[in-house]
C-alpha positions as CSV (number, residue, x, y, z in Angstrom):
1,M,20.2,21.1,-9.1
2,H,16.8,20.4,-7.7
3,I,15.0,17.6,-9.5
4,D,11.6,18.7,-10.6
5,T,10.3,15.4,-12.2
6,A,9.4,12.1,-10.5
7,V,8.7,8.7,-12.0
8,V,6.3,6.6,-9.9
9,L,6.3,2.9,-10.6
10,A,2.7,1.7,-10.4
11,A,2.4,-1.0,-13.0
12,G,2.4,-4.2,-10.9
13,E,-0.5,-6.3,-9.6
14,G,0.8,-7.2,-6.2
15,T,0.2,-10.9,-6.4
16,R,1.1,-11.4,-2.7
17,L,-1.9,-9.2,-1.8
18,R,-4.4,-11.4,-3.6
19,P,-7.4,-11.6,-3.4
20,L,-7.6,-7.8,-2.9
21,T,-5.7,-7.1,-6.1
22,R,-7.9,-9.3,-8.3
23,N,-9.7,-6.1,-9.6
24,R,-7.2,-3.3,-9.0
25,P,-3.5,-2.8,-8.8
26,K,-1.7,-2.8,-5.5
27,P,-1.1,1.0,-5.4
28,M,-4.9,1.6,-5.5
29,L,-5.5,-0.5,-2.3
30,P,-6.5,1.6,0.7
31,A,-4.1,3.2,3.1
32,A,-6.7,4.0,5.7
33,N,-9.4,5.7,3.6
34,R,-7.4,6.7,0.6
35,P,-5.5,4.8,-2.1
36,I,-1.8,4.2,-1.3
37,L,-0.9,6.1,-4.5
38,E,-2.6,9.3,-3.2
39,H,-0.2,9.3,-0.3
40,V,2.7,8.8,-2.6
41,F,1.7,11.7,-4.7
42,D,1.1,13.9,-1.6
43,A,4.7,13.3,-0.5
44,L,6.1,14.1,-3.9
45,V,4.0,17.3,-4.3
46,E,4.9,18.5,-0.8
47,A,8.6,17.8,-1.6
48,G,8.4,20.2,-4.5
49,I,8.0,17.9,-7.5
50,E,6.6,19.8,-10.4
51,K,5.8,16.9,-12.9
52,L,4.6,13.4,-12.2
53,V,5.2,10.5,-14.7
54,V,3.4,7.4,-13.7
55,V,4.2,4.0,-15.1
56,V,0.9,2.0,-15.2
57,G,0.2,-1.5,-16.4
58,Y,-2.0,-4.0,-14.5
59,K,-5.6,-2.6,-14.4
60,R,-4.2,0.8,-15.4
61,D,-7.6,2.3,-15.9
62,R,-8.2,2.2,-12.2
63,V,-5.2,4.6,-11.8
64,Q,-5.9,6.9,-14.7
65,D,-9.6,7.2,-14.1
66,H,-9.1,8.1,-10.4
67,F,-6.4,10.7,-10.9
68,G,-6.9,12.1,-14.4
69,P,-4.4,14.6,-15.8
70,T,-3.3,16.5,-12.7
71,Y,-3.0,16.0,-8.9
72,R,-3.1,19.0,-6.6
73,G,-2.2,21.2,-9.6
74,V,0.8,19.1,-10.7
75,P,0.5,17.6,-14.2
76,I,0.5,13.8,-14.6
77,S,1.8,11.9,-17.6
78,Y,1.1,8.2,-18.0
79,V,3.2,5.6,-19.7
80,S,2.4,1.9,-20.0
81,Q,4.3,-1.2,-19.1
82,T,2.2,-3.8,-21.0
83,K,4.1,-6.7,-19.6
84,Q,5.4,-6.6,-16.0
85,L,9.0,-7.4,-16.6
86,G,10.6,-5.9,-13.6
87,S,11.2,-2.5,-12.0
88,G,14.1,-1.6,-14.4
89,H,11.9,-2.4,-17.4
90,A,9.1,-0.3,-15.9
91,L,11.4,2.7,-15.6
92,L,12.6,2.2,-19.2
93,Q,9.0,2.9,-20.4
94,A,9.3,6.5,-19.2
95,R,12.5,7.2,-21.2
96,S,10.8,9.0,-24.0
97,V,9.2,11.6,-21.8
98,L,12.2,12.4,-19.6
99,D,15.0,14.8,-20.1
100,G,17.6,15.2,-17.3
101,P,17.8,13.9,-13.8
102,V,14.8,12.2,-12.3
103,L,13.5,11.0,-8.9
104,V,12.1,7.5,-8.9
105,M,10.0,5.7,-6.3
106,N,7.6,2.9,-6.0
107,G,3.8,3.6,-6.0
108,D,3.0,1.1,-3.3
109,R,5.2,2.4,-0.4
110,L,4.4,5.2,2.0
111,V,7.2,7.7,2.7
112,D,7.1,11.3,3.9
113,A,8.1,14.4,2.0
114,A,11.2,14.8,4.2
115,T,12.7,11.5,2.9
116,I,12.2,12.7,-0.7
117,E,13.7,16.1,0.0
118,A,16.8,14.5,1.6
119,V,17.4,12.3,-1.5
120,D,16.9,15.3,-3.7
121,T,19.3,17.5,-1.6
122,S,22.0,14.8,-1.7
123,Y,21.8,14.6,-5.5
124,A,21.8,18.4,-5.8
125,E,24.9,18.8,-3.6
126,T,27.0,15.9,-5.1
127,G,25.6,15.1,-8.5
128,H,25.9,11.4,-7.5
129,T,23.1,8.9,-7.7
130,S,21.4,9.0,-4.3
131,I,19.3,6.4,-2.6
132,A,17.3,6.5,0.6
133,V,18.3,3.9,3.2
134,I,16.3,3.0,6.3
135,E,17.3,1.2,9.4
136,R,15.3,-2.0,10.1
137,Q,15.9,-4.7,12.8
138,D,14.7,-7.4,10.3
139,T,16.2,-6.9,6.8
140,S,15.3,-10.4,5.5
141,R,12.2,-9.2,3.6
142,Y,14.0,-6.4,1.8
143,G,17.1,-5.4,-0.2
144,A,19.8,-4.8,2.5
145,V,22.6,-2.4,1.8
146,E,26.1,-2.1,3.1
147,V,27.3,1.5,3.6
148,Q,30.8,2.8,4.0
149,D,31.7,6.5,4.5
150,G,28.2,7.5,3.3
151,H,28.3,5.5,0.1
152,I,26.6,2.2,-0.8
153,V,29.1,-0.5,-1.5
154,D,26.8,-3.6,-1.7
155,I,23.1,-4.6,-2.1
156,V,21.9,-8.0,-1.0
157,E,18.3,-9.0,-1.7
158,K,16.5,-10.7,1.2
159,P,19.7,-11.6,3.2
160,Q,19.7,-14.7,5.3
161,H,22.1,-13.3,7.8
162,S,21.5,-10.6,10.5
163,E,24.6,-8.5,10.1
164,F,22.7,-5.9,8.0
165,R,20.9,-3.0,9.6
166,L,20.0,-0.8,6.6
167,I,17.6,-1.5,3.7
168,N,17.0,0.1,0.4
169,G,14.2,2.6,0.9
170,G,13.1,2.7,-2.7
171,V,13.5,6.4,-3.3
172,Y,16.2,7.2,-5.9
173,A,17.7,10.2,-7.6
174,F,19.3,9.4,-11.0
175,D,20.9,11.4,-13.8
176,G,19.8,10.8,-17.4
177,D,22.4,8.1,-17.8
178,I,20.3,5.6,-15.8
179,F,18.6,4.4,-19.0
180,E,21.9,3.4,-20.6
181,A,22.8,1.5,-17.5
182,I,19.5,-0.3,-17.6
183,D,20.2,-1.2,-21.2
184,E,23.5,-2.8,-20.1
185,T,21.9,-4.8,-17.2
186,T,21.6,-8.5,-17.5
187,R,18.0,-9.9,-17.4
188,H,17.1,-12.7,-15.0
189,A,14.2,-14.9,-16.0
190,G,13.3,-12.3,-18.6
191,E,13.1,-9.5,-16.1
192,L,15.1,-6.3,-15.5
193,A,15.4,-5.4,-11.9
194,L,16.3,-1.8,-10.9
195,T,18.4,-3.2,-8.1
196,D,20.5,-5.2,-10.6
197,T,21.2,-1.9,-12.4
198,I,22.3,-0.3,-9.2
199,E,24.7,-3.2,-8.6
200,L,26.1,-2.5,-12.0
201,L,26.5,1.1,-11.2
202,L,28.4,0.3,-8.1
203,E,31.2,-1.1,-10.2
204,S,32.0,2.3,-11.6
205,N,30.0,5.0,-9.9
206,R,29.7,6.4,-6.4
207,I,26.2,6.0,-5.0
208,R,25.2,8.1,-2.0
209,A,23.4,6.5,0.9
210,V,20.9,8.9,2.3
211,E,20.0,7.6,5.8
212,V,16.5,8.7,6.8
213,D,14.2,7.9,9.7
214,G,10.8,9.2,8.6
215,M,7.6,7.3,7.7
216,W,8.3,4.2,5.6
217,V,5.6,1.6,5.3
218,D,5.6,-1.2,2.8
219,A,2.4,-3.1,1.9
220,T,3.6,-6.5,0.7
221,Y,1.1,-8.9,2.3
222,P,-2.6,-8.5,3.2
223,W,-2.0,-7.9,6.9
224,D,0.4,-5.1,6.0
225,L,-2.7,-3.0,5.1
226,L,-3.6,-2.9,8.8
227,T,-0.1,-1.6,9.6
228,V,-0.4,1.0,6.8
229,A,-3.7,2.2,8.3
230,R,-2.3,2.5,11.8
231,E,0.6,4.6,10.5
232,V,-1.7,6.8,8.4
233,L,-4.1,7.3,11.3
234,A,-1.3,8.0,13.8
235,R,0.0,10.7,11.5
236,G,-3.4,12.2,10.6
237,R,-2.8,11.6,6.9
238,V,-6.5,11.3,6.1
239,V,-9.0,13.1,3.9
240,E,-9.8,16.5,5.3
241,S,-12.9,16.3,7.5
242,A,-14.2,17.2,10.9
243,H,-12.1,15.7,13.6
244,D,-11.7,15.6,17.3
245,E,-8.8,13.9,19.1
246,Q,-7.8,11.7,16.2
247,V,-11.3,10.9,15.1
248,W,-12.1,12.1,11.6
249,V,-15.7,12.1,10.4
250,D,-16.6,13.4,7.0
251,N,-19.3,16.0,7.0
252,S,-21.6,13.8,4.9
253,A,-21.4,10.8,7.2
254,R,-24.2,10.0,9.6
255,V,-23.2,8.7,13.0
256,H,-25.9,7.8,15.5
257,D,-25.8,9.7,18.7
258,E,-25.6,6.4,20.6
259,A,-22.6,5.1,18.6
260,T,-19.1,5.2,20.1
261,L,-16.1,6.3,18.1
262,Q,-12.7,5.4,19.6
263,S,-9.5,7.1,18.4
264,P,-7.8,6.8,16.1
265,A,-10.5,6.3,13.4
266,V,-11.6,7.9,10.2
267,I,-15.2,7.8,8.9
268,G,-15.4,8.5,5.1
269,P,-18.0,10.3,3.0
270,D,-21.6,9.0,3.1
271,C,-21.0,6.4,5.8
272,E,-23.7,5.5,8.2
273,I,-23.1,4.2,11.7
274,G,-26.0,2.7,13.7
275,P,-26.9,3.0,17.4
276,D,-24.6,1.4,20.0
277,A,-22.0,0.5,17.3
278,V,-18.4,0.8,18.5
279,I,-15.9,2.0,15.9
280,G,-12.2,2.0,16.7
281,P,-9.5,2.1,17.7
282,N,-7.5,1.9,14.4
283,V,-10.4,1.8,12.0
284,A,-10.7,3.3,8.6
285,L,-14.1,3.3,6.8
286,G,-14.1,4.2,3.1
287,R,-16.9,6.0,1.2
288,N,-20.5,4.8,1.7
289,V,-19.7,2.2,4.4
290,T,-22.6,1.1,6.5
291,V,-22.2,-0.4,10.0
292,G,-25.3,-1.7,11.7
293,A,-26.5,-1.3,15.3
294,N,-24.6,-3.0,18.1
295,S,-21.6,-3.9,15.9
296,V,-18.0,-3.7,17.0
297,I,-15.3,-2.8,14.5
298,Q,-11.7,-2.6,15.7
299,H,-8.3,-2.6,14.0
300,T,-10.0,-2.9,10.6
301,V,-10.1,-1.3,7.2
302,L,-13.5,-1.4,5.4
303,D,-13.3,-0.2,1.8
304,A,-15.9,1.7,-0.2
305,D,-19.6,0.5,-0.3
306,T,-19.1,-2.3,2.3
307,R,-22.1,-3.1,4.5
308,V,-21.9,-4.7,7.9
309,D,-25.2,-5.7,9.3
310,P,-26.2,-5.4,13.0
311,S,-24.6,-7.3,15.9
312,S,-21.4,-8.1,14.0
313,T,-17.8,-8.1,15.3
314,L,-14.9,-7.5,13.1
315,V,-11.3,-7.4,14.4
316,D,-8.1,-7.2,12.3
317,T,-10.2,-7.3,9.1
318,V,-9.7,-5.9,5.6
319,T,-12.5,-5.8,3.1
320,G,-12.5,-4.9,-0.5
321,Q,-15.2,-2.8,-2.2
322,D,-19.0,-3.6,-2.1
323,V,-18.7,-6.4,0.5
324,N,-21.9,-7.4,2.3
325,L,-21.6,-9.0,5.7
326,G,-24.9,-10.2,7.2
327,V,-26.1,-10.0,10.8
328,N,-24.0,-11.6,13.5
329,T,-20.9,-11.9,11.3
330,V,-17.9,-12.6,13.6
331,V,-14.1,-12.2,12.8
332,P,-12.2,-12.6,16.0
333,G,-8.9,-11.2,14.9
334,G,-5.3,-12.5,14.9
335,P,-2.7,-13.8,15.4
336,A,-3.0,-16.5,12.8
337,D,-1.1,-18.6,10.3
338,V,-1.9,-17.2,6.8
339,Q,-1.3,-19.0,3.6
340,V,-0.3,-16.8,0.7
341,G,0.2,-18.8,-2.4
342,T,2.1,-21.9,-1.4
343,E,3.8,-20.2,1.6
344,V,2.5,-20.1,5.2
345,F,3.3,-17.1,7.4
346,E,3.0,-17.8,11.1
347,D,1.6,-15.6,13.8
348,Q,0.4,-12.7,11.6
349,R,-2.1,-10.2,13.0
350,L,-5.0,-10.9,10.6
351,G,-8.6,-11.8,11.2
352,A,-9.8,-12.0,7.6
353,V,-9.5,-10.6,4.2
354,I,-12.8,-10.4,2.3
355,A,-12.4,-9.3,-1.3
356,D,-14.7,-7.3,-3.6
357,R,-18.4,-8.1,-3.8
358,A,-18.1,-11.1,-1.5
359,V,-21.3,-11.8,0.5
360,A,-21.8,-13.5,3.9
361,L,-25.5,-14.0,4.5
362,G,-25.5,-14.0,8.3
363,D,-24.3,-15.8,11.4
364,V,-21.1,-16.5,9.6
365,S,-17.8,-16.9,11.6
366,F,-14.4,-16.5,10.1
367,V,-11.4,-18.4,11.5
368,S,-8.5,-16.0,12.0
369,G,-6.3,-15.8,8.8
370,S,-9.1,-16.6,6.4
371,L,-8.9,-15.2,2.8
372,V,-12.1,-14.8,0.8
373,G,-12.0,-14.2,-2.9
374,P,-14.1,-11.7,-5.0
375,N,-17.8,-12.6,-5.6
376,A,-17.8,-15.5,-3.1
377,Q,-21.1,-16.3,-1.6
378,I,-21.2,-17.7,2.0
379,A,-24.4,-19.2,3.3
380,T,-26.0,-18.6,6.7
381,G,-24.3,-20.2,9.6
382,V,-21.1,-21.2,7.8
383,T,-17.7,-21.2,9.5
384,V,-15.0,-20.0,7.1
385,D,-11.5,-21.5,7.5
386,G,-8.6,-20.9,5.2
387,T,-9.0,-19.7,1.6
388,V,-12.3,-19.4,-0.3
389,R,-11.7,-19.1,-4.1
390,E,-13.1,-16.4,-6.3
391,G,-16.8,-16.9,-7.1
392,A,-17.2,-19.9,-4.8
393,E,-20.5,-20.7,-3.1
394,V,-19.9,-22.0,0.4
395,V,-23.0,-23.7,2.0
396,R,-21.5,-25.6,4.9
């Protein structure tokens, strides 16, 4: 039986993506020039889903205000997870609005419609819980799975050994009994993880492994947003607009005749590109972004209302919304060692992350791997190195 309802888990903050998630949840961060969650909904609608149930929590208004009651003609119901107590707990919040089998997926991971269809087909043919699995050379960041004869026999979170080649793709088809299984799952540190429920199901049920090889991009850390943008641009999954050889320019954008656009790139609505600016490759500009004359923007995502003044150079950069970068701003690009919380990640391709409403007044240079919090103010001539906290004023 074809599953017509999908639950999308979109309640989490995404703490490892700070400072970008300070003002909005992770699923609303940009995948090129659209929120990640829009791409998730697209895949579900294109796979034939007829009803969307979205579990919201952290900054939930940002999701509900953006999408409203329908998406591409498909009705959306919202349920709230008031405390983020794990993915299993999030799914439980949808219990009262569901009846029968359900497809479940995360709201912060890009997959294609073919992956969803494959999981749905497996469930329809067998009646067994079915989970997408994907091959990865490095499984240490994910939930690795062991498969025998087409069935999952074990799940190991973030394995330390390299013998695993498949990971949990985060697209699930469950029957209605999943909620009873979650009720029986042991909490760890007060949280209910969906993977723990799956491990419980393995003791008594057969779980189909649906091996897929389509698009699968996970945004866990700030530099992942650059990878996400590259994947979206490569596949042309951008807002419909005029395009030529993988350069998409919204009809309302103003691009100077002397500007250069290098593919792939997308220029969003109401953007303005000055003379002799070079945009691309792998650049996504959100709504109402301004790039001044003689600026160079490469391998970069600039979110809505960002302004880059003339003669600036941004490489491997991600900005939040309403960021203002003054004349001669320089971000040289990665690789870099990036500190996220207390952990340092070496050799990541990241120039800088500059969060919502941050301002750099001019002649500011960013050391590769810098993270700038929301509302930070950086004075003229400063060199930014490391992490700048939210609301800080940096004068030297």
